[in-house]
C-alpha positions in Angstrom: 74.1 -36.8 -32.0 71.9 -35.7 -28.5 67.9 -35.0 -29.4 67.0 -31.5 -29.8 64.4 -31.5 -26.5 67.6 -32.4 -24.6 69.4 -29.2 -25.7 66.2 -27.2 -24.2 67.6 -25.8 -20.5 65.4 -27.6 -17.6 64.5 -24.0 -16.0 62.8 -23.0 -19.0 60.7 -26.6 -18.8 59.9 -25.5 -15.0 58.8 -21.9 -15.9 56.4 -22.7 -18.7 54.9 -25.7 -16.2 54.5 -23.1 -13.6 52.4 -20.9 -16.0 50.8 -23.3 -17.1 49.7 -24.3 -13.5 48.2 -20.1 -13.3 46.3 -20.4 -16.1 44.8 -23.5 -14.8 43.7 -22.1 -11.8 42.7 -18.5 -13.3 40.6 -20.4 -15.8 39.2 -22.0 -12.8 38.5 -19.5 -10.7 37.0 -17.6 -13.4 34.7 -20.4 -14.3 34.1 -20.3 -11.0 32.9 -16.6 -10.7 30.6 -17.0 -13.9 28.9 -20.2 -12.3 28.7 -18.7 -9.0 27.2 -15.3 -10.8 24.5 -17.6 -12.9 23.5 -19.7 -10.0 23.1 -16.5 -8.2 20.7 -14.9 -11.1 19.0 -18.1 -11.3 15.2 -18.9 -10.5 17.2 -21.3 -7.7 19.7 -19.4 -6.0 17.3 -16.5 -6.1 15.2 -18.7 -3.8 18.6 -19.4 -1.6 19.7 -16.1 -1.3 16.5 -14.0 -1.0 15.1 -16.4 1.6 18.9 -16.6 3.8 18.8 -12.5 3.9 15.2 -12.2 4.6 15.1 -14.9 7.5 18.8 -13.5 8.6 17.5 -10.1 8.8 13.9 -10.6 10.1 14.7 -12.3 12.8 17.5 -9.8 14.3 14.6 -7.2 14.2 11.4 -9.2 14.8 10.1 -7.5 11.9 8.6 -8.2 8.4 11.2 -8.1 5.7 10.6 -9.0 1.8 13.4 -8.4 -1.2 12.5 -9.7 -4.5 16.0 -10.1 -5.9 19.4 -10.0 -4.5 22.4 -10.7 -7.3 25.5 -9.6 -8.2 25.3 -8.1 -12.1 27.9 -8.9 -14.6 29.7 -5.5 -14.1 29.8 -6.4 -10.5 27.6 -4.3 -9.1 25.0 -5.6 -5.9 21.8 -5.2 -7.2 18.7 -5.3 -4.8 15.1 -5.0 -6.6 11.4 -4.4 -4.3 13.0 -4.2 -0.9 10.6 -3.0 1.8 10.7 -3.1 5.4 8.4 -2.5 8.2 9.3 -0.7 11.7 7.8 -2.3 15.1 4.1 -1.0 14.6 4.1 -2.2 11.3 4.2 0.7 9.4 6.2 1.1 6.3 9.9 2.4 7.0 11.6 1.6 3.8 10.6 0.6 0.4 13.2 0.5 -2.2 12.0 -0.2 -6.1 15.8 -0.7 -7.4 19.0 -0.1 -6.0 22.5 -0.9 -7.9 25.6 0.1 -5.9 29.2 -0.1 -7.1 31.2 -1.0 -3.9 34.9 -0.6 -3.5 35.4 -3.8 -2.1 39.4 -3.7 -2.2 39.1 -0.4 -0.3 37.0 -1.9 2.5 39.0 -4.9 2.4 42.6 -2.7 3.2 40.9 -0.2 5.5 40.8 3.0 3.6 37.6 3.5 3.1 34.0 2.6 3.1 31.2 3.7 0.6 30.1 3.4 -2.9 31.4 4.5 -6.3 28.6 4.3 -8.2 24.7 4.3 -6.9 21.9 4.0 -8.5 18.8 3.9 -6.9 15.3 3.9 -7.7 11.7 4.2 -6.3 12.9 5.0 -2.8 10.3 5.5 -0.3 11.3 6.6 3.5 9.4 7.2 6.5 11.5 8.9 9.2 9.7 9.5 12.8 10.3 10.4 16.2 7.9 10.8 18.8 10.2 11.4 21.9 13.6 11.1 23.1 13.0 8.1 24.9 12.1 5.6 22.4 14.3 8.0 19.5 13.7 7.3 15.9 11.6 4.7 14.3 14.6 3.1 13.0 16.5 2.7 16.3 15.7 -1.1 16.0 17.6 -1.7 13.3 21.0 0.2 15.1 20.1 -2.2 18.0 19.8 -5.3 16.4 23.1 -4.8 14.3 25.4 -2.9 17.1 28.7 -4.7 18.1 28.3 -5.6 21.9 31.9 -5.0 23.2 32.8 -6.8 26.5 35.7 -4.4 27.6 35.6 -0.7 27.3 38.0 0.2 24.8 40.1 3.8 24.9 41.7 3.6 21.8 41.3 5.9 19.5 39.4 5.4 16.0 40.3 6.8 13.0 37.9 9.0 11.6 35.8 7.4 9.2 36.7 7.5 5.1 33.4 7.7 3.3 34.0 7.1 -0.3 31.4 8.4 -2.7 31.6 8.5 -6.5 28.4 8.8 -8.8 25.2 9.0 -6.9 21.8 8.9 -9.1 18.3 8.7 -7.1 15.0 9.0 -9.2 11.7 9.1 -7.9 12.3 9.2 -3.9 10.0 10.3 -1.6 11.6 10.5 1.9 8.7 11.9 5.2 10.9 13.4 8.2 8.5 13.8 11.4 10.7 15.1 14.4 8.1 16.1 17.4 11.8 16.5 19.1 12.6 19.5 17.2 9.2 20.5 15.5 9.6 19.5 12.4 7.1 17.8 9.8 8.4 17.2 6.2 8.2 15.7 3.3 11.1 15.5 0.2 9.5 14.2 -3.4 12.6 13.8 -6.1 12.2 13.6 -9.3 16.0 12.8 -10.3 19.2 14.1 -8.3 22.8 13.8 -9.9 25.8 13.9 -7.5 29.3 13.3 -8.6 31.0 13.8 -5.1 34.6 14.8 -5.3 35.4 13.9 -1.0 33.2 14.0 1.6 34.6 14.2 5.3 32.1 13.2 7.7 34.4 14.5 10.2 34.2 17.9 9.4 31.3 18.5 7.5 32.9 18.8 4.4 31.0 17.7 1.2 32.4 18.7 -2.1 31.0 18.1 -5.6 31.9 18.5 -9.4 28.3 18.7 -10.4 24.8 18.5 -9.0 21.6 18.4 -11.3 18.2 18.3 -9.5 14.8 18.0 -11.7 11.2 17.7 -10.7 11.6 18.2 -6.9 9.3 19.2 -3.8 10.1 19.8 -0.5 7.3 20.7 2.5 8.7 21.7 5.6 6.6 22.8 8.9 8.3 24.1 12.1 5.7 23.4 14.7 6.3 24.9 18.2 8.1 23.1 21.0 9.2 23.9 24.2 12.4 24.9 25.7 15.0 22.1 25.9 18.7 22.2 26.7 21.5 22.4 23.4 23.3 19.6 22.9 27.4 19.9 21.8 27.3 22.0 18.8 28.0 19.5 15.9 30.6 21.0 13.3 29.1 23.5 10.8 28.8 21.9 7.4 30.5 23.3 4.1 29.7 22.8 0.6 31.1 23.2 -2.8 29.7 22.6 -6.6 31.8 23.5 -9.2 28.5 23.4 -11.2 25.1 23.3 -9.4 21.9 22.8 -11.4 18.4 23.2 -10.6 15.0 23.0 -12.4 11.8 22.9 -11.3 12.3 23.1 -7.8 9.3 24.0 -5.6 9.9 24.4 -1.7 7.2 25.5 1.0 8.5 26.3 4.5 6.5 27.5 7.2 7.1 28.3 10.7 4.2 28.9 13.2 7.0 30.7 16.2 8.4 32.8 13.5 4.9 33.9 11.7 6.5 33.5 8.8 5.7 31.4 5.2 7.6 31.1 2.3 7.3 30.1 -0.7 9.6 29.8 -3.4 9.3 28.3 -6.8 12.6 27.7 -9.5 11.8 27.1 -12.8 15.9 27.1 -13.8 18.8 27.9 -11.9 22.7 27.3 -12.6 25.5 28.5 -10.2 29.4 27.6 -9.7 29.9 27.7 -5.4 33.1 26.7 -4.7 32.5 27.6 -1.2 29.5 27.7 1.0 31.0 27.8 4.8 28.5 27.8 7.4 30.7 27.7 10.4 32.9 30.6 9.2 29.7 32.4 7.2 31.6 32.9 4.4 30.1 32.6 0.7 31.6 32.2 -3.0 30.0 32.4 -5.9 31.4 32.5 -9.3 28.5 33.0 -11.1 24.1 32.5 -10.6 21.8 32.2 -13.0 17.5 32.5 -11.7 15.4 31.9 -14.5 11.3 32.5 -14.4 11.4 31.9 -10.6 9.2 33.1 -8.1 10.2 33.8 -3.9 7.4 35.2 -2.1 7.4 35.6 1.9 4.5 35.9 4.1 4.5 37.4 7.9 2.7 38.2 10.5 2.7 40.0 13.4 1.1 39.4 17.0 -1.9 41.8 17.7 -0.9 45.1 19.8 2.9 43.9 19.5 3.7 47.6 18.2 2.0 50.2 20.4 3.7 47.4 23.4 6.6 47.1 22.2 7.5 50.3 20.4 9.8 52.4 23.4 11.4 48.9 23.7 12.1 48.3 20.2 13.3 52.3 19.7 15.8 51.8 23.1 17.3 48.6 21.2 17.6 50.4 17.8 19.6 53.4 18.8 21.7 51.1 20.9 22.1 48.4 18.1 23.0 51.9 15.7 25.4 53.4 18.8 27.5 50.2 18.2 27.1 49.5 14.7 29.3 46.6 13.8 29.7 45.1 10.4 28.2 41.6 9.6 30.1 38.9 10.3 29.8 38.2 6.8 32.4 37.3 3.8 30.3 37.0 1.0 31.8 37.4 -2.7 28.9 36.9 -5.7 30.9 37.7 -9.6 28.3 37.1 -11.9 24.6 37.2 -11.3 22.1 37.3 -14.0 18.0 37.1 -13.1 15.3 36.8 -16.0 12.3 37.4 -15.5 11.8 36.4 -11.7 9.4 37.4 -9.0 9.2 38.7 -5.5 7.1 39.1 -3.1 6.9 40.3 0.5 3.6 40.5 2.4 2.3 41.1 6.3 -0.7 40.1 7.8 -2.6 39.0 4.7 -1.7 42.6 3.0 -2.6 43.3 -0.6 -0.4 45.5 -3.2 -3.0 48.4 -4.8 -2.1 50.2 -7.7 -1.6 53.6 -6.7 -0.7 53.1 -3.6 2.4 52.4 -2.3 2.4 49.9 1.0 5.3 48.5 2.1 3.5 45.7 3.8 2.6 44.5 -0.1 5.6 44.4 -1.9 5.2 42.7 -5.5 8.2 42.9 -8.1 7.5 41.4 -11.5 9.1 40.9 -14.6 12.7 41.1 -12.4 15.6 41.4 -14.7 19.5 41.6 -13.4 22.9 41.7 -14.5 25.5 42.0 -11.8 29.1 42.1 -12.2 30.3 41.9 -8.6 28.7 41.8 -5.1 30.5 41.7 -1.9 30.7 42.3 1.4 33.6 41.7 3.6 36.3 43.3 6.0 34.2 46.4 6.5 33.8 47.3 3.3 30.5 46.7 0.6 30.0 47.2 -2.7 27.8 46.5 -5.8 28.2 46.4 -9.6 25.4 46.6 -11.8 25.3 46.9 -15.3 21.5 47.0 -15.3 18.3 46.4 -13.3 14.4 46.5 -14.4 11.0 45.3 -12.7 7.6 46.3 -12.4 6.1 46.8 -8.5 2.1 46.0 -7.9 1.3 49.8 -7.2 2.4 51.0 -10.3 6.4 51.7 -10.0 8.6 50.9 -13.2 12.2 50.9 -12.7 12.7 50.5 -16.9 16.6 50.6 -15.5 19.1 50.9 -13.3 22.9 51.3 -13.7 25.1 51.7 -10.9 28.7 50.7 -8.8 28.5 51.6 -5.2 30.8 51.2 -2.9 30.6 51.5 1.0 33.3 52.0 3.5 33.2 53.2 7.4 34.0 56.8 6.1 32.6 57.0 2.8 30.3 55.8 0.0 30.7 56.4 -3.4 28.3 55.8 -6.0 29.3 56.5 -9.5 28.0 56.1 -13.0 24.6 56.1 -11.9 21.5 56.0 -14.6 17.9 55.6 -12.9 15.0 55.4 -14.9 11.9 54.9 -12.9 8.7 55.6 -14.6 9.2 59.0 -16.5 11.6 60.1 -13.6 15.1 59.7 -15.1 19.0 60.5 -12.7 22.4 61.0 -14.5 25.1 61.4 -12.1 27.6 60.5 -9.0 27.9 61.6 -5.4 30.2 60.5 -2.8 28.8 61.3 0.9 31.8 61.2 3.6 31.1 60.6 7.5 33.3 60.1 10.6 31.5 57.1 11.3 28.7 54.5 10.0 26.8 55.0 13.3 27.0 58.5 13.1 25.9 58.5 9.6 22.9 56.6 10.6 22.4 58.5 13.7 23.1 61.8 12.6 22.4 62.1 8.5 23.2 65.9 8.4 26.5 65.8 9.7 27.7 64.3 6.7 29.6 65.6 3.4 28.1 65.3 0.2 29.6 65.9 -3.1 26.5 65.8 -5.5 26.8 65.6 -9.4 24.0 64.9 -11.2 24.8 66.0 -14.9 20.7 66.1 -15.3 17.7 65.0 -14.2 13.7 64.6 -14.8 11.4 64.4 -11.6 7.5 64.1 -11.9 6.5 65.2 -8.3 3.0 63.8 -8.4 5.3 60.4 -8.1 5.2 61.4 -4.2 1.5 61.2 -3.9 1.8 57.2 -4.2 3.9 57.7 -0.7 2.1 60.7 0.7 -1.6 60.8 -1.0 -2.6 63.5 1.7 0.5 66.1 0.0 -2.2 65.9 -2.5 -4.3 68.3 -1.2 -1.5 70.6 -0.6 -2.5 73.3 -3.8 0.7 73.9 -4.3 2.1 70.7 -4.4 -0.7 70.2 -6.9 -0.1 72.6 -9.1 3.7 71.7 -8.6 3.5 68.4 -10.0 1.5 69.3 -13.3 5.4 69.8 -15.0 7.7 68.1 -14.1 11.3 68.9 -12.6 14.1 68.8 -14.5 17.5 70.3 -14.9 21.1 69.4 -13.4 22.6 69.4 -9.8 26.1 70.1 -9.1 27.2 70.7 -5.1 29.1 70.0 -2.3 27.2 70.6 1.2 28.1 70.1 4.9 25.1 69.8 7.1 23.7 69.5 4.1 23.6 73.3 3.2 24.1 73.4 -0.4 25.6 76.3 -1.7 25.9 75.8 -5.4 23.5 77.3 -8.0 20.9 74.7 -9.3 18.9 74.7 -12.0 15.4 73.4 -12.5 12.7 73.9 -15.8 8.7 74.0 -15.4 7.7 73.6 -18.4 9.4 75.9 -21.4 10.9 78.2 -18.3 14.1 77.5 -16.9 15.2 78.9 -13.8 18.2 79.3 -11.6 18.3 79.6 -7.9 21.3 79.4 -4.7 20.0 76.4 -2.5 21.0 77.6 1.4 18.2 75.6 3.0 19.0 72.4 5.1 18.2 69.1 3.6 16.9 66.0 5.3 18.5 62.4 3.7 
């Protein structure tokens, strides 16, 4: 009788031996990998790795370089701590407290892409400087040092770089960007910036993100005058998209000497969904936008005598623009917008608002609250649908409520469901204005046809005195302003000659009259 072992097929024994060999090889590789990581993380290994990297970069660039730690984490990420790199002048180019990156090695090996799946960068300080176009930026020596020299020129077309970016997490970032060529002096300090990138295409400048969160950021941009330079070939304008954009405690200060403009923006809280922000095609789509307790201030200046010196020239240009009116080449759609307790200011030549006197050169709106369901400008049409709006203007005007649905086309302005409460005045009603062209409406408004239906109104004539204080000296208007005008209007007019009865009240007296006088819009 044969032994039981003899009954086992030889092929099965061979498979078992192969599996044992594979298992030993895998175990050996695993042990080697663990040993390598432990070696790199050990003080002895760190000295060897760091010294090699520092010596290589320093010898290549002839600048000071220092690194505290460089190792592979147990998760397989590359971590770099306390990186310091000087520029050619001995000034700080980059300092990085901590950087940890998960690099998709397989994508880099097979050539399908380069980038990082996960990046955590803390404590970055960078100084990017350019004095002129001859020497270039202060980091140009890095590009020159690590540039690959090609012995023979090649005509082979290279495929666009596939940049792979995943989750990016930045904390405590401080970047200075000063470019004398473009006249920009700027500084960006960021507390926290988190990006969840969906796709990045550098060739077409297309950036799409599922989530963007920015907290505690301060941006300062100063634009200096620059001499005229020939325009270089224009690069593609960016396309941006963010499913969820959140910004908290954001401050932006911008000052342009050539434009005589200063802008100060303080955002307490902003939330938005922006499917499309296409600068190249002037296309903006916003599904929702919420702005809370934020402030936007614009300060402008006019040159001495610019108004008197160029009045005729400006008038001729305005007339030409009106005669050749064209709709702006924009495609804008904002579905839902909410403003809560915001502030907007506009000031010319240090003008300041004064209570009781309306000054268009000093506008200051506080407690701005707005709920809008639709706002659009596209294809020679524009429209707005406000559920409610209110604000307080510094001169004394208080918009208590505004509800309206309005559209404008090449032929018609349609205002529906108008409910306006301004100080003690109010208007309720609808209006339709028809005309041949928008150019004609702007230049000759008396040629338009109006259908006016105001179910009720109340108007205090004294409100006009804030716009024209001299009218208060008119005894008739002064007496008339002592009582409000109230009533209703239903009229149809061409050349703004009304032919319908109108009613108004002064005190307890109600009067009726037929208005047949031309009226300017």
